[in-house]
N, C-alpha and C positions, 0 to 999 in steps of 0.2 A: 780657298785651298785647292787647290787644284789636280784634278786626276793627277796626273800628267808629276807637281809640284811632290806630291805621299811618294808615288812611286819611282822620286829620285833620292825621297830622305833617307824612304828601306833601303835601296840599292846603293848610299854612301853609305850609312849606319850597317848593311854587310859589310862592308868592307873595311871601315873603322874597326867592325868592332872584330874580323878575323884576323886583322895587322896587332893590333892588342892582346888577343888569343895564343901568336901567334909568337909573339914577344913576350910572355908572361912563360916564366921555365916554367918544367912539370904539367904533370898531367891536372886540367881543371875538369869540376865534374859539371856539366854547363854540356848542354845542346847546344843545338847548329843557334834553332830561336831564337833562344835568351842570351845567344852573341849579338845576335842581329838586333834585338834589345839593344842590350846595353851595348852597341855602337850608334845606336840614330840617337839615345842621349845623350850619348860624349860629343855623337857629331857637334848636338844642336847647345852642346854647355860649353864646348871648347871651343862658337863661334861667339856666344856670347861675352866669355871670356877675354876671346882675342877683343871685339865692343869694348868691351870694361874698361882693356889694359890701351886704347887705343892704337892697335897693330892697323899700319896701312890697309885698305882692300886693295887691291891690285890685276890689270887682268892678266890670264892664268891662275897656274895655283898660287896659294897663296901656303909658305912653309911653313910660319911660324906661328899660324892656324890649324893647319896639318898636322901638328908637334903637339898642340895645347890635344888637339883632338885620339892622338893616338895616345898619348900616357893616361885621360883619364880614360883611355877605353882600358886599358893595363889595367888601372887601376882598379873600375866598375868590374872587369871578371874578376880580377883576384880579388876583391870584397861578393861580390856573389856565390864565388864556387866556395869562399869557406866560407860563407853561410849555409851551403847547401851544405859541404864536408858535417861542418856541426848541428844541422837537424837529424842527422840519420845516424842516432846514436848506438 
């Protein structure tokens, strides 16, 4: 892995996580660093899921893969926010 690929993953994860957090209704009790981590995981899982399902890789933006990543980010942010809310009794 190169520094460029690591920085790219962080950047993509930040964008995916932020979009997922913005689309999730209500206030989420997680910080931006955790949002970026959730976004990175969602981006990786979304890419893996797209490959497993046989989604074609196209030049430019792969919209189906992007939607999968954002949906996974929404679910991830919701789960993490719920777990953090539940731990603050």
